[in-house]
C-alpha positions, -999 to +999 in steps of 0.1 A: -446+602+045-458+569+038-444+539+052-439+502+052-475+482+050-475+457+073-493+427+066-496+396+092-511+365+091-538+353+062-565+381+063-581+399+033-565+432+034-576+462+029-556+466-007-574+431-017-609+443-004-602+477-023-594+460-057-626+435-053-648+465-051-636+482-082-611+504-070-576+512-074-560+520-049-527+533-043-501+505-035-482+506-006-451+522-008-422+512+010-404+538+033-370+542+027-362+554+059-383+530+076-405+522+104-384+540+128-390+577+107-414+606+119-447+614+102-455+643+084-464+670+119-450+645+144-429+663+171-393+657+169-387+656+207-400+631+233-435+645+251-439+672+228-474+680+220-489+705+189-519+719+198-548+739+178-584+748+172-623+737+158-636+748+131-660+776+146-640+810+131-653+833+150-646+814+183-613+810+174-603+844+169-613+854+202-598+819+217-564+831+202-562+862+216-568+850+252-536+833+250-501+836+266-475+849+240-459+825+227-482+797+230-504+805+200-524+777+187-509+758+160-537+751+138-573+755+133-597+734+113-624+733+082-642+705+070-652+700+026-672+675+010-681+667-028-718+663-011-721+699+008-747+719-003-726+750-010-701+728-029-730+716-054-740+755-056-708+768-066-678+746-063-650+775-075-662+790-046-655+763-020-618+753-036-608+795-040-618+799+004-600+769+007-569+788-010-574+821+003-576+797+043-547+782+038-525+812+033-544+835+057-537+809+082-505+802+070-500+846+073-508+842+110-487+812+116-509+784+115-517+750+093-551+739+081-562+704+096-588+695+066-616+668+078-636+654+040-665+637+043-689+619+014-722+630+023-752+644+007-767+668+027-790+690+000-820+670+024-828+672+058-818+637+062-779+630+056-774+606+026-743+587+022-725+588-010-697+570-005-709+539-028-708+562-057-671+581-046-656+549-050-678+531-082-671+562-100-653+594-111-691+620-104-673+636-069-639+630-077-629+665-088-632+682-059-613+666-040-583+667-068-589+703-066-584+705-029-554+684-033-543+709-062-549+741-042-523+722-017-497+715-040-496+749-057-493+767-026-467+743-014-482+745+029-488+712+042-520+698+060-537+676+081-559+657+063-588+635+078-607+618+054-640+598+063-637+613+099-655+588+125-654+558+105-673+540+131-705+566+135-739+556+114-717+571+081-699+541+077-718+510+082-699+490+058-665+486+066-653+478+032-672+506+013-655+530+039-614+512+034-620+516-005-632+554+001-606+564+023-581+550+003-595+568-030-590+601-010-554+592-005-547+576-039-562+613-053-547+635-035-513+617-042-520+616-080-525+656-077-488+660-060-499+671-025-485+634-012-454+651+003-476+679+018-499+661+038-505+637+066-531+615+061-549+609+097-578+577+104-607+591+128-622+569+158-652+582+185-651+558+210-691+567+220-699+565+181-706+529+176-693+494+175-658+482+188-643+462+161-628+494+148-600+473+126-625+461+098-622+496+090-587+498+091-573+514+057-536+501+060-502+512+071-493+526+038-524+554+040-525+558+073-500+583+090-518+590+120-544+574+144-569+599+152-598+605+183-627+626+185-633+629+225-664+643+238-687+635+269-681+633+307-648+622+319-647+579+319-643+585+280-610+588+287-605+557+302-634+541+281-621+505+267-626+517+234-604+547+238-577+524+255-579+494+229-574+522+201-547+534+216-530+501+218-535+499+183-524+529+174-484+515+196-491+481+177-492+502+142-458+528+155-487+555+147-485+591+164-527+599+178-541+632+169-568+636+190-588+655+162-621+669+182-616+673+212-645+697+236-660+700+268-697+695+255-714+681+286-697+694+313-710+729+324-679+756+324-698+782+340-691+819+353-676+816+392-652+798+412-673+771+421-682+762+387-643+763+373-632+742+403-661+714+396-650+717+358-615+711+361-622+681+384-647+668+361-632+672+325-598+693+318-582+678+343-590+645+334-583+655+298-548+671+308-541+637+325-551+617+293-526+638+272-500+636+295-501+597+305-501+588+273-468+592+251-482+583+216-508+615+220-491+640+200-519+666+190-550+675+202-576+703+184-602+720+213-634+729+197-646+762+213-680+776+209-714+780+222-729+741+212-765+754+224-766+773+193-750+749+169-785+731+159-786+697+162-757+696+188-778+720+203-806+703+207-782+678+219-778+688+249-744+699+245-728+731+262-711+761+256-676+750+257-656+785+251-630+789+281-630+826+285-665+823+299-647+817+328-619+839+342-610+808+365-608+782+343-593+801+318-560+812+337-561+777+342-559+768+310-536+791+301-512+778+327-513+744+315-507+755+278-475+780+293-464+753+315-468+719+288-450+740+263-472+729+239-459+732+202-476+761+191-479+786+162-450+796+138-421+820+156-436+808+190-408+783+212-413+756+201-433+763+167-447+737+138-420+748+120-396+718+142-429+697+133-415+664+114-408+672+077-414+708+080-379+726+078-377+708+045-415+720+034-409+755+042-377+759+031-392+758-002-414+786+004 
């Protein structure tokens, strides 16, 4: 649900920046129920957190089978973009599969978390296409069609436009703001606005710390997002702390949109599990527990060593089932914390903000 845009001081706002770039952004929309209202998907009870998974489907399904009854993940993740080689080759297939995936996940009690990028990956080197996107209508069609799928199915989604805004993909913050705002506008104009929560996503280790230069505005940001990779010090990193403070200042919940134990070995033995818990999993659990504004997380479970550039960068296998002792620890943590899970679980994501009204129309 869009909330009242707050403008402080005599600064150039994202709305003005977008207009200056020739984009027609959605104007700030006042929230009739006030800033104290909950964002779509936000837990309605203090201390609640929803839990889900990343984008690797086979690994997700194996993980889900190992979770305790009544505490299954609430969502899984997919990615799409108009510059993707698969989209260019067969956009109809991509749109159709997205619709099928929404229904398949919903039938299993889960919703979808959709990441949207503006990168052309048809060549060996990724090429940002955000300039063409904001200046023309060349890449609009896929975004509009995905939004229409959401509207037609009536199933809510978490959308993360242009994720990891501080990475090398988005060196021009003015273009980033305009591109993000345009994606939100296209979703709203396609009739999916009431079914979509928009997440503005930062990766603390990816780049410069002046992250508010990339802020697209309160009227188009429902959630602040963090992608957490690396060793345990990332949880106390100055960048991380500063971002959480800004989330509080803007009265926005925080979604840990990508989280993975990618630098600490999980191993197979009890001794390995003890080290992994000490060096990553317990600090992660404390990070979630100690910050009330964190309301959701997506754990990426996969063997990163076999995932191309990630394996080449030294990323490790993050699958919990590799180590029975660690898996037992995770299951106990999920169960003890009572994280919000799949539909039918107690609690399930049907109890999150806005869900009862949406699901009643299904």
